[in-house]
VMD Tcl script that draws the C-alpha trace (Angstrom):
set ca {
  {78.55 -36.59 46.27}
  {75.17 -37.65 44.97}
  {74.61 -34.85 42.36}
  {78.21 -35.45 41.08}
  {77.15 -39.20 40.47}
  {73.87 -38.20 38.62}
  {75.88 -35.76 36.35}
  {78.09 -38.35 35.41}
  {75.21 -40.99 34.73}
  {73.33 -38.12 32.83}
  {76.40 -37.41 30.86}
  {76.68 -41.10 29.70}
  {73.27 -41.36 28.47}
  {73.52 -37.70 26.88}
  {70.89 -36.17 29.53}
  {68.36 -39.04 28.62}
  {67.93 -41.41 31.34}
  {64.70 -43.50 30.45}
  {62.85 -46.15 32.53}
  {63.98 -48.85 29.92}
  {67.74 -48.53 30.93}
  {67.34 -48.36 34.78}
  {69.50 -51.57 34.99}
  {72.43 -49.67 32.80}
  {71.82 -46.56 35.04}
  {72.25 -48.84 38.36}
  {75.48 -50.41 36.94}
  {76.88 -46.99 35.96}
  {75.93 -45.34 39.21}
  {77.97 -48.02 40.96}
  {81.05 -47.13 38.66}
  {80.59 -43.64 38.86}
  {80.32 -43.62 42.68}
  {83.69 -45.83 42.46}
  {85.42 -43.16 40.40}
  {84.35 -40.23 42.42}
  {85.94 -41.79 45.59}
  {89.08 -42.76 43.91}
  {89.79 -40.54 41.04}
  {88.67 -37.14 42.52}
  {89.46 -34.06 40.23}
  {90.05 -36.41 37.40}
  {88.22 -35.19 34.23}
  {86.86 -38.66 33.36}
  {85.47 -39.33 29.97}
  {82.97 -42.29 29.13}
  {82.22 -44.07 25.94}
  {78.66 -44.68 25.11}
  {77.05 -47.85 27.07}
  {76.68 -50.97 24.65}
  {75.32 -54.35 25.23}
  {78.50 -56.71 25.64}
  {76.56 -60.07 26.00}
  {74.22 -60.40 23.35}
  {72.44 -63.12 21.45}
  {72.75 -66.98 22.36}
  {75.98 -68.07 24.45}
  {77.75 -71.36 24.91}
  {77.65 -71.18 28.86}
  {80.55 -72.60 30.71}
  {80.66 -72.91 34.69}
  {83.49 -72.07 36.79}
  {84.63 -75.56 37.68}
  {84.35 -76.68 34.11}
  {86.51 -73.52 32.94}
  {89.15 -74.21 35.63}
  {89.52 -77.89 34.88}
  {89.68 -77.31 31.01}
  {92.46 -74.84 31.79}
  {91.35 -72.54 28.95}
  {92.75 -69.21 30.17}
  {94.89 -70.25 33.04}
  {96.92 -73.56 33.83}
  {96.04 -75.48 36.88}
  {99.56 -75.67 38.02}
  {102.23 -73.21 38.11}
  {104.39 -72.99 34.95}
  {101.49 -75.16 33.10}
  {100.34 -74.28 29.59}
  {96.53 -73.38 28.91}
  {94.51 -73.19 25.91}
  {95.19 -69.30 25.59}
  {98.86 -69.67 25.77}
  {98.59 -71.77 22.61}
  {96.23 -69.60 20.56}
  {97.28 -66.14 21.87}
  {99.47 -65.06 18.81}
  {98.42 -61.47 18.95}
  {100.67 -58.51 18.26}
  {98.95 -55.68 20.11}
  {97.61 -55.29 23.76}
  {94.15 -54.47 22.54}
  {94.41 -57.92 20.48}
  {95.40 -59.82 23.48}
  {92.62 -58.27 25.74}
  {89.91 -58.88 22.84}
  {90.81 -62.55 22.33}
  {90.57 -62.95 26.27}
  {87.03 -61.39 26.34}
  {85.88 -63.61 23.35}
  {86.98 -66.53 25.15}
  {84.89 -65.38 28.18}
  {81.53 -65.02 26.10}
  {81.63 -67.79 23.63}
  {78.67 -67.32 21.15}
  {76.07 -69.98 20.55}
  {74.80 -68.38 17.37}
  {75.60 -70.16 14.05}
  {75.78 -67.07 12.14}
  {78.33 -65.27 14.55}
  {80.47 -68.29 14.34}
  {80.23 -68.68 10.60}
  {81.29 -65.06 10.14}
  {84.15 -65.42 12.48}
  {85.41 -68.69 10.49}
  {85.12 -66.51 7.21}
  {87.64 -63.99 8.96}
  {90.07 -66.64 9.65}
  {89.62 -68.37 6.41}
  {90.03 -65.25 4.26}
  {93.54 -64.66 5.99}
  {94.60 -68.40 5.40}
  {94.33 -68.03 1.83}
  {96.42 -65.15 1.65}
  {99.84 -65.50 3.39}
  {101.40 -62.35 1.90}
  {98.42 -60.22 3.58}
  {98.94 -62.03 6.80}
  {102.59 -60.90 6.93}
  {101.35 -57.25 5.95}
  {98.85 -57.24 8.67}
  {101.54 -58.70 10.93}
  {103.82 -55.82 9.98}
  {101.14 -53.04 10.93}
  {100.07 -54.78 13.86}
  {103.62 -54.76 15.49}
  {103.81 -51.00 15.23}
  {100.44 -50.44 16.92}
  {100.61 -48.81 20.36}
  {97.92 -49.25 23.19}
  {95.87 -46.40 22.20}
  {93.04 -47.18 24.67}
  {95.29 -46.92 27.58}
  {97.08 -43.95 26.47}
  {93.84 -41.95 25.80}
  {92.05 -43.20 29.15}
  {95.16 -41.77 30.93}
  {95.47 -38.51 29.22}
  {91.92 -37.91 29.72}
  {91.92 -38.67 33.20}
  {94.93 -36.30 34.00}
  {97.35 -38.92 34.48}
  {98.96 -39.11 31.28}
  {102.44 -38.91 30.22}
  {104.32 -37.55 27.35}
  {104.74 -41.03 26.49}
  {100.93 -41.23 26.50}
  {100.60 -38.67 23.78}
  {103.42 -40.13 21.73}
  {101.60 -43.17 21.74}
  {98.37 -41.38 20.16}
  {100.52 -39.80 17.70}
  {102.15 -43.08 16.68}
  {98.41 -44.56 16.45}
  {97.30 -41.85 14.25}
  {100.68 -42.25 12.12}
  {99.50 -45.98 10.98}
  {95.97 -45.52 10.37}
  {96.59 -44.89 6.93}
  {98.38 -48.33 6.78}
  {95.74 -49.94 8.93}
  {92.94 -48.53 6.52}
  {94.83 -49.80 3.37}
  {95.51 -53.29 4.58}
  {92.00 -53.59 6.27}
  {90.56 -52.95 2.79}
  {92.06 -56.43 1.71}
  {90.31 -58.30 4.29}
  {86.91 -60.44 3.59}
  {83.87 -58.24 2.67}
  {82.29 -57.49 6.03}
  {85.56 -56.56 7.68}
  {86.95 -54.47 4.54}
  {83.82 -52.25 4.66}
  {84.28 -51.21 8.39}
  {87.89 -50.60 7.80}
  {87.30 -48.39 4.81}
  {85.40 -46.06 6.90}
  {88.16 -45.39 9.17}
  {88.70 -41.51 9.72}
  {92.71 -41.40 10.00}
  {92.60 -37.67 11.28}
  {95.51 -36.48 8.86}
  {95.10 -32.85 10.04}
  {95.86 -33.82 13.95}
  {98.35 -36.32 12.99}
  {100.45 -33.55 11.00}
  {99.98 -31.07 13.88}
  {101.24 -33.80 16.15}
  {104.16 -34.26 13.95}
  {105.21 -30.56 13.97}
  {104.74 -30.23 17.80}
  {106.19 -33.22 19.52}
  {109.77 -33.44 20.10}
  {111.72 -36.50 19.42}
  {113.38 -36.84 22.70}
  {110.30 -36.54 25.25}
  {110.87 -36.15 28.95}
  {109.28 -38.61 31.57}
  {106.41 -36.15 32.84}
  {105.01 -32.82 31.21}
  {106.11 -30.63 34.38}
  {109.53 -31.41 32.93}
  {109.06 -29.18 29.92}
  {110.70 -29.56 26.35}
  {107.54 -31.61 25.05}
  {106.91 -29.43 22.45}
  {109.28 -29.00 19.45}
  {111.10 -25.65 18.52}
  {109.57 -23.97 15.51}
  {105.76 -25.10 16.63}
  {104.96 -21.79 18.55}
  {106.82 -18.40 18.01}
  {105.84 -17.23 21.59}
  {107.24 -20.36 23.18}
  {110.43 -20.14 21.42}
  {110.85 -16.46 22.52}
  {110.50 -17.14 25.94}
  {113.06 -20.28 25.94}
  {115.33 -18.21 23.99}
  {115.29 -15.66 26.74}
  {115.65 -18.54 29.45}
  {118.33 -20.43 27.71}
  {120.15 -17.19 26.67}
  {120.73 -16.20 30.14}
  {123.54 -18.62 30.35}
  {125.63 -16.39 28.03}
  {124.45 -13.14 29.38}
  {125.54 -14.46 32.78}
  {128.89 -15.67 31.76}
  {129.12 -11.81 30.29}
  {128.03 -10.40 33.33}
  {130.47 -12.38 35.22}
  {133.61 -11.40 33.37}
  {132.60 -7.63 33.71}
  {132.35 -7.89 37.53}
  {135.82 -9.81 37.92}
  {137.47 -6.85 35.59}
  {135.38 -4.14 37.69}
  {136.53 -5.59 41.11}
  {139.64 -7.41 40.37}
  {138.37 -10.60 42.09}
  {139.62 -13.46 39.85}
  {137.44 -15.94 41.78}
  {134.15 -13.79 41.81}
  {131.51 -16.31 40.55}
  {127.82 -15.69 39.58}
  {125.76 -18.84 41.09}
  {122.04 -19.68 41.53}
  {119.79 -21.32 44.18}
  {116.08 -21.64 44.76}
  {115.98 -19.06 47.62}
  {118.47 -16.21 46.40}
  {118.04 -16.69 42.96}
  {121.11 -15.54 41.16}
  {123.75 -14.14 43.45}
  {127.71 -12.89 43.20}
  {129.98 -15.17 45.54}
  {133.48 -14.07 46.71}
  {135.91 -15.43 49.30}
  {135.48 -13.32 52.39}
  {138.97 -12.14 52.13}
  {138.54 -10.57 48.73}
  {135.13 -8.94 49.88}
  {136.28 -5.74 50.58}
  {136.33 -4.48 46.74}
  {132.48 -5.15 46.89}
  {131.61 -3.81 50.25}
  {132.25 -0.06 49.29}
  {129.05 1.71 48.97}
  {130.44 3.48 45.62}
  {130.90 -0.01 44.13}
  {127.27 -0.83 43.21}
  {127.51 -4.45 44.99}
  {124.59 -5.11 47.50}
  {125.43 -7.50 50.46}
  {123.04 -10.16 50.55}
  {124.47 -12.98 52.89}
  {127.67 -14.16 54.77}
  {128.67 -17.64 54.58}
  {131.81 -19.55 56.41}
  {134.56 -18.41 54.32}
  {132.26 -16.67 51.53}
  {129.90 -13.70 51.03}
  {127.23 -13.28 48.68}
  {126.20 -9.98 46.86}
  {124.21 -8.94 44.24}
  {123.28 -5.79 41.97}
  {120.23 -3.91 40.34}
  {121.25 -5.34 37.10}
  {121.49 -8.98 38.44}
  {118.36 -8.61 40.11}
  {116.51 -7.54 36.88}
  {118.23 -10.25 34.73}
  {117.02 -12.74 37.42}
  {113.40 -11.60 37.45}
  {113.58 -11.66 33.57}
  {114.67 -15.13 33.43}
  {112.33 -16.43 35.86}
  {109.50 -15.01 34.23}
  {110.66 -16.42 30.77}
  {110.98 -19.85 32.13}
  {107.49 -19.65 33.64}
  {105.87 -18.27 30.68}
  {107.45 -20.66 28.71}
  {106.14 -23.53 30.95}
  {102.76 -21.80 30.85}
  {102.59 -21.57 27.09}
  {103.74 -25.17 26.82}
  {101.22 -26.42 29.14}
  {98.37 -24.36 27.11}
  {99.72 -26.33 23.98}
  {99.54 -29.66 25.76}
  {96.04 -28.95 26.98}
  {94.73 -28.12 23.35}
  {95.96 -31.31 22.26}
  {94.57 -33.29 24.91}
  {91.05 -31.66 24.35}
  {91.49 -32.47 20.54}
  {92.13 -36.00 21.72}
  {89.08 -36.04 23.87}
  {87.19 -34.82 21.09}
  {88.00 -37.82 18.89}
  {88.50 -40.38 21.67}
  {85.30 -42.33 20.69}
  {86.58 -42.75 17.18}
  {90.00 -43.81 18.17}
  {88.72 -46.27 20.36}
  {86.12 -47.95 17.97}
  {89.30 -47.92 15.67}
  {91.27 -49.63 18.12}
  {88.37 -52.34 18.55}
  {88.71 -52.91 14.82}
  {92.42 -53.37 14.96}
  {91.87 -55.75 18.09}
  {89.29 -57.95 16.05}
  {91.93 -58.04 13.02}
  {94.51 -59.04 15.53}
  {92.36 -61.78 17.02}
  {91.56 -63.33 13.56}
  {95.15 -63.00 12.44}
  {96.37 -64.85 15.50}
  {93.86 -67.92 15.14}
  {94.64 -68.16 11.31}
  {98.32 -68.22 12.26}
  {97.27 -71.18 14.73}
  {95.34 -72.87 11.84}
  {98.46 -72.50 9.54}
  {101.15 -73.59 12.12}
  {99.14 -76.40 13.77}
  {97.30 -77.69 10.84}
  {93.71 -77.09 12.01}
  {90.74 -77.36 9.91}
  {87.60 -75.31 9.60}
  {84.96 -77.31 11.51}
  {81.10 -77.63 10.08}
  {78.75 -76.04 12.39}
  {75.32 -77.25 12.66}
  {72.25 -76.59 14.53}
  {71.67 -80.35 14.98}
  {73.25 -82.52 18.03}
  {75.84 -83.83 16.00}
  {79.62 -84.38 16.94}
  {81.85 -86.11 14.51}
  {85.43 -85.51 15.06}
  {88.09 -87.50 12.83}
  {91.66 -87.18 13.97}
  {91.21 -85.05 16.66}
  {93.97 -83.93 18.78}
  {94.30 -81.85 22.20}
  {95.33 -78.61 21.33}
  {97.67 -78.10 24.33}
  {99.36 -81.19 24.92}
  {99.86 -81.43 21.24}
  {101.70 -77.99 21.70}
  {103.68 -79.21 24.79}
  {104.67 -82.44 22.97}
  {105.76 -80.75 19.95}
  {108.34 -78.53 21.87}
  {109.38 -81.54 23.63}
  {109.98 -83.58 20.32}
  {107.08 -85.86 20.65}
  {103.84 -86.64 18.58}
  {100.32 -86.54 19.76}
  {98.10 -89.84 18.90}
  {94.97 -88.63 17.01}
  {91.53 -89.91 17.91}
  {88.03 -89.98 16.29}
  {84.76 -89.10 18.32}
  {81.34 -89.82 16.65}
  {78.24 -89.05 18.88}
  {75.77 -88.73 16.09}
  {74.05 -92.09 16.29}
  {74.77 -92.71 20.03}
  {75.29 -89.40 21.71}
  {76.76 -90.96 24.90}
  {80.02 -92.79 24.78}
  {81.20 -94.99 28.02}
  {84.97 -94.93 28.21}
  {86.86 -97.76 30.10}
  {90.39 -98.52 30.28}
  {93.39 -98.19 32.61}
  {94.79 -95.13 34.09}
  {97.50 -93.34 32.53}
  {96.30 -94.53 29.17}
  {94.67 -91.15 27.97}
  {90.99 -91.28 29.08}
  {91.10 -87.92 30.61}
  {93.11 -86.51 27.69}
  {90.49 -87.77 25.58}
  {87.51 -86.48 27.51}
  {89.28 -82.75 27.59}
  {90.34 -82.71 23.95}
  {86.84 -82.96 22.84}
  {85.59 -80.55 25.34}
  {88.26 -77.97 24.25}
  {87.23 -78.64 20.40}
  {83.73 -77.61 21.64}
  {85.25 -74.30 22.94}
  {87.60 -73.58 19.96}
  {84.38 -74.11 17.58}
  {82.25 -71.89 19.46}
  {85.07 -69.13 19.31}
  {84.91 -69.16 15.65}
  {88.33 -70.92 15.65}
  {89.43 -73.83 13.09}
  {90.02 -76.86 15.50}
  {92.81 -79.50 15.58}
  {91.66 -82.58 13.63}
  {91.54 -83.93 10.31}
  {87.57 -83.39 9.95}
  {85.14 -82.07 12.67}
  {81.21 -81.64 12.37}
  {80.13 -79.93 15.72}
  {76.56 -79.06 16.42}
  {75.89 -76.07 18.32}
  {75.94 -76.41 22.12}
  {74.13 -74.25 24.76}
  {76.24 -75.66 27.86}
  {79.50 -77.17 28.34}
  {80.02 -79.29 31.45}
  {83.03 -80.98 33.04}
  {83.30 -83.28 36.05}
  {87.03 -84.29 36.22}
  {89.66 -84.70 38.70}
  {89.54 -84.97 42.46}
  {89.39 -81.71 44.76}
  {88.09 -80.63 48.12}
  {86.90 -77.71 49.74}
  {87.97 -77.84 53.27}
  {86.77 -74.15 54.13}
  {83.16 -74.99 53.14}
  {83.52 -78.45 55.17}
  {83.13 -80.48 51.92}
  {85.16 -83.72 51.25}
  {86.39 -84.82 47.75}
  {83.56 -87.07 47.15}
  {80.96 -84.11 48.40}
  {82.54 -81.81 45.76}
  {82.29 -84.55 43.20}
  {78.63 -84.93 44.18}
  {77.95 -81.15 44.24}
  {79.44 -80.60 40.72}
  {77.46 -83.73 39.35}
  {74.25 -82.62 40.83}
  {74.94 -78.90 39.16}
  {75.41 -80.53 35.88}
  {72.54 -82.89 36.08}
  {69.99 -80.56 36.95}
  {70.88 -77.92 34.48}
  {71.80 -79.74 31.39}
  {69.68 -80.27 28.11}
  {69.77 -82.28 25.08}
  {71.95 -79.39 23.61}
  {74.73 -79.60 26.25}
  {78.00 -81.38 26.08}
  {79.36 -83.16 29.25}
  {82.36 -85.17 30.18}
  {82.51 -86.98 33.24}
  {85.57 -88.63 34.86}
  {85.02 -91.49 37.02}
  {81.89 -90.76 38.79}
  {81.24 -92.47 42.31}
  {85.00 -93.36 42.87}
  {85.20 -91.51 46.25}
  {82.84 -93.84 48.24}
  {82.44 -97.65 48.38}
  {82.52 -99.95 45.63}
  {78.55 -100.61 45.72}
  {77.68 -97.07 46.48}
  {79.93 -95.72 43.74}
  {78.82 -97.98 40.99}
  {74.97 -97.45 41.92}
  {75.54 -93.93 41.62}
  {77.30 -94.19 38.46}
  {74.75 -96.50 36.88}
  {71.88 -94.14 37.87}
  {73.72 -91.21 36.36}
  {74.39 -93.10 33.11}
  {70.59 -94.24 33.02}
  {69.54 -90.41 33.58}
  {71.83 -89.32 30.81}
  {70.49 -92.03 28.46}
  {66.97 -90.65 28.64}
  {68.19 -86.92 28.52}
  {70.80 -87.62 25.56}
  {72.96 -84.94 25.87}
  {76.33 -85.24 24.26}
  {78.43 -86.98 26.75}
  {81.63 -88.62 27.13}
  {81.47 -90.67 30.31}
  {84.83 -92.39 31.65}
  {84.52 -95.12 34.41}
  {86.40 -97.91 36.12}
  {83.16 -99.87 36.75}
  {83.39 -102.23 33.91}
  {79.99 -103.69 35.01}
  {78.36 -100.60 33.50}
  {79.34 -101.75 29.98}
  {77.06 -104.69 30.45}
  {74.18 -102.42 30.53}
  {75.16 -101.28 27.29}
  {75.63 -104.79 25.74}
  {72.28 -106.00 27.06}
  {70.91 -102.85 25.01}
  {69.40 -101.40 28.16}
  {71.00 -98.21 27.51}
  {70.17 -97.63 23.84}
  {71.81 -94.29 23.40}
  {75.31 -95.57 24.78}
  {78.01 -96.78 22.88}
  {81.51 -98.56 24.49}
  {84.51 -97.16 23.88}
  {88.03 -98.35 25.26}
  {91.84 -97.69 25.29}
  {93.90 -99.80 23.19}
  {96.44 -101.53 25.18}
  {99.12 -104.08 24.47}
  {100.85 -106.75 26.64}
  {104.49 -107.69 26.16}
  {106.57 -109.68 28.61}
  {104.50 -109.08 31.59}
  {104.61 -105.28 30.71}
  {101.95 -103.19 29.15}
  {102.15 -100.38 26.56}
  {99.79 -97.76 26.20}
  {98.94 -96.85 22.57}
  {96.77 -93.89 23.41}
  {94.34 -95.05 21.03}
  {90.76 -95.09 21.60}
  {88.71 -98.00 19.91}
  {85.31 -99.51 20.08}
  {85.21 -102.23 22.66}
  {85.20 -102.67 26.57}
  {88.33 -103.14 28.50}
  {88.93 -106.46 30.02}
  {91.35 -105.45 32.74}
  {92.09 -102.27 34.82}
  {95.94 -102.76 34.86}
  {96.08 -100.86 38.23}
  {98.81 -103.04 39.45}
  {100.80 -102.54 36.08}
  {100.51 -98.61 36.93}
  {101.56 -99.21 40.26}
  {104.67 -100.67 38.88}
  {105.29 -98.05 36.56}
  {104.94 -95.54 39.22}
  {107.75 -97.17 41.10}
  {106.13 -99.34 43.52}
  {108.35 -101.55 45.79}
  {108.62 -105.01 43.90}
  {107.21 -107.05 46.97}
  {104.08 -105.02 47.25}
  {103.54 -105.43 43.62}
  {104.25 -109.19 43.83}
  {101.92 -109.46 46.99}
  {98.99 -107.28 44.82}
  {99.25 -109.72 42.00}
  {98.93 -112.66 44.46}
  {95.93 -110.96 46.09}
  {94.29 -110.03 43.14}
  {94.55 -113.55 41.54}
  {92.79 -114.96 44.77}
  {90.14 -112.48 44.64}
  {89.70 -113.07 40.91}
  {89.36 -117.00 41.57}
  {87.19 -116.46 44.57}
  {89.79 -118.20 46.84}
  {90.27 -116.61 50.35}
  {93.57 -115.03 50.88}
  {95.18 -117.45 53.38}
  {98.82 -116.10 53.21}
  {98.82 -112.52 54.68}
  {102.28 -110.89 54.67}
  {101.92 -109.94 58.32}
  {99.58 -110.87 61.04}
  {97.45 -107.74 62.11}
  {97.62 -107.36 66.04}
  {93.93 -108.50 67.46}
  {91.49 -105.88 68.30}
  {89.35 -105.71 71.32}
  {85.85 -106.84 71.08}
  {83.66 -103.72 70.71}
  {79.93 -103.35 70.65}
  {78.96 -101.61 67.45}
  {77.27 -98.20 67.97}
  {74.05 -97.58 66.12}
  {73.96 -93.99 64.82}
  {71.14 -92.01 63.78}
  {70.90 -91.10 59.83}
  {72.48 -87.70 59.30}
  {70.31 -85.10 57.74}
  {71.04 -83.27 54.35}
  {72.76 -80.35 56.30}
  {75.05 -82.67 58.13}
  {76.57 -84.23 54.68}
  {79.93 -82.32 54.95}
  {83.51 -83.08 55.90}
  {82.96 -81.93 59.68}
  {79.40 -83.75 60.02}
}
mol new
graphics top color blue
foreach p $ca { graphics top sphere $p radius 0.5 }
foreach p [lrange $ca 0 end-1] q [lrange $ca 1 end] { graphics top cylinder $p $q radius 0.2 }
display resetview
């Protein structure tokens, strides 16, 4: 087994395994071992290895990726960012778009190059329509080639390779109309006209499900195959003629020539009519006696059976040889086919993002190397997408972190704080993807990392409560963030007592004020705004949600404005949620007493008295005990 794996690895590197590619060798050795164990006997073909993750990147950890719902929704039936931007027409394009999302570049030149691809398409709607037409006819050649070369292909895979080759002329012509960089690459596509023409002559229009079923190769492609098929197919007429001859010879009108896999061709008559065939001089040879029937053969029928079987086997062997030659020709150009498919996938991705920009009125963001972040009229692409499908409109909001990179956002629940946080984080993702963004204008400085600490969750299997998870994620962000990072924090410290939580939130905010990453910090601790107003936090600005009150009801305008929230409106939100009226009234009474400093002397019901218990003093827990099960 080890020698086979070494052979595969050596083949991948062209027999040149050097000391500087030992990491690549180790990875490929693992892959080769897996293939050896699971695909034994398959003639597996490798493309030459290339570095996939190169250059600077925007790093996003798993919890941030999940919370922003980039390529998968949090809830079943939900919508993620990929659902909105994926308008690809091909399977290779869909896979390429997902891979681009997973590896977001942090190189300004790469991002600007992608913007150029998209912008060129946006300026030419007729070209977009032409590309869309070509892509809609493009099969998944990567999968087809992989199956054929591994010995698991079908006639349909061969048809897909032929159809892919057939559209390469169109692909090449339309690719030449793209922007300069892409046009040059498409101009160098080899259309393999000779092989395409050969496929056109060879493949039947109506292909079977499997190669073993035969009739894959068209009549007229190979003379020897046609001859063998004629002999095999012509047996039907010959058998019919022979049957008529034997009926005339014996006078047995119900004589039949039949076939099965055991006897081959044989003559069958009713037992009551068999006497005419039993006589030695008749020339019939008894083969088998059945209930009510007897079976015979003749030297002539034996020879015919041998000829038919031989012709069928020879036809199958000839056809299989032709198919194998085609597969070897595909193998010889497989790398070129896959490289061309990569180009087509790129074209599909840029068309998809151009269609998004066109349909959703997205704009080309200005990308800088500074820490600038200035969004005018920004929108959340996913929520806007869902709202439009339901007849609603999304409220645009600005976000300017140029002068003060940290924004402290206060306001009631349900008013749009979390949406605002996520929307700006997603704009960062789209900008680094090279896409246009949902805004009136946007200037975004390159980020090194994107962090999100939003929502409430626990990890019971690991013994971590909701608050513990919050603290772990917050610690991860603060330990890794730099001035070039972009962070969204939603309600730090809410999972513990008021004073503890506020103390943690203030300490985090003060740390961020010193580090100065671009940060959106949503909180219900209004006390933190006093630090900003007193100018103790000179890099922090205050934002809030615009709320209107009317007849004791509140109206959320979902508009972000400068300033500080004067109330939390928690009871109003509880009322909107359907809380029983008595509870709402009682909560308002208790709130009024608390705000005035008066004691609450009118409880709804008297709680039962508890027995006096002497407090137990516990030893402080160690760090390892700080878990749900501690």
